[in-house]
Structure formats: structure tokens, C-alpha cells
N, C-alpha and C positions, 0 to 999 in steps of 0.2 A: 523503598519505592512502592507506591501503591500500584495496583494493576492498571495497565495502560492498554486501551484498545487501539490496535494498529491496523490500518487498511493498506494493502499493497496491490497496486495494479500489476498483474503478472501475465506471462506467457508460459505455457508448458512446453518444455523441450525434453523429450524422452520421459524420464521419471523425475525431472527437476523442475522447480519453479524459478523463473528468472524475472527480474524487474522488467516491465514492459517499456520499450523505448519511446512509446508515444501514449499519452493519456487519451488522445482522440480515437485511437484504434486499439483499444485494450480488450482482449477476448475474455479475460477472467480477472476477478478480484479475490484476493486471499485476506481473510480477516483473522488476525492473531490477537492473543492476549499476551502481553509482555509483563513479566514480574521479575523480582530479584533473582529467582532461581533459574530463569530462562524464559522460554516462550512456548506457546502451544497454538496449533492451528484450530480455530473455531469452525470456520466453514470456507468453502470455495463458492463464489457467486459468479454466474455467467454474466458477461458484460454486454453481449449482443453487438449489433452493428449501429448502435445509436450514438456513437461518439461521446462527446462530453456529457450529454444528457443522461447517459447510463451511469457515469461516474457521479454526477450530481445526485441522482436518485439513490445510489448506494450510500453516499455520504449522509444524505438526509435520513435514510431509514436505519442505518446501522450506527450512526453518530460516533465515529471513531475519534479518539483524542488526537491522533497523528496519522497523516498519510505519508508513506515513504515513496519517493519518486527517484528515478534514475537522475543523476546530476544534470544531464543534458535535456531532460524532458521539459517542455513548456508547462508552466503551472500557473500562469496569470489568472485563468478562469477559476482555478481551484482556490486561490487566495481569497476570492470573494465569498466563499462558503463558510468562512470563519473557523477553519480547521488548521491546526499546526501542520506545517510541511517540513519534512526532513529529506534533504537531498543526500543521496548515497552515491558513492563511486563504485560500490560493490554491485556486481551483476546478479549474483546468486542471492536469493531472498534470505536464506539462513545467515549468510555473512552480513547482509545489510541489517538484519534484526540484532545481531550481536553488536554491530557498530552502534546502532541506535541505543541499545541498552547501556552502553558505556557513556553515551552522551547525555542521558537523562539524569 
């Protein structure tokens, strides 16, 4: 597997990163690199209060291969940005990335 750049809309709860329940009100984005041996965090990006425009800006500037979203999150606007979407049932980011690694 080649390296895959993965963007995850997240919320921070204590010391954990969890998938954000809404793409419209996402406070942070975590950018990861996924490869055969696992994954590593590249950077955390502040989302601000701009709603979907913040997500669009991050997708356009960081050009991820995949965006991981919580299975229930609306992603119709995201589909128009030409990025692959992976829907996870996992709430914890690390578990969602492990799940994604097995699906690639």
C-alpha cells in the first residue's frame, strides 16, 4: 500500500480525538499519513466557526486522498470536492484509521 493522506474531522475529549458528529460544526481536523505499518499524525488544523467552508478550505489546501467521517454525518457537500469518503462506525480516530487501513 502506498502512503495515503487521510483527513479526519475531529473533536478533542480529554486526551482523545473522536470523529466529529457534524461536518458543519467541526472544531478541528486531524491530518494523518496511513501506510502498511500503521499511521502517524501529521498535524492538527483548527476548523473555526466557518462551517463547511472551513472543511472545503482544508481539503483544497491539504489535498487528502480520503476523508474519514462518522457514519451518520452528512457528507453530500463533501462529495462535490472530488475526495474519497470513508464512513466509519468507530468513534475513536485510532480505531477508525485501523478500520480504514484494512479496507484499502
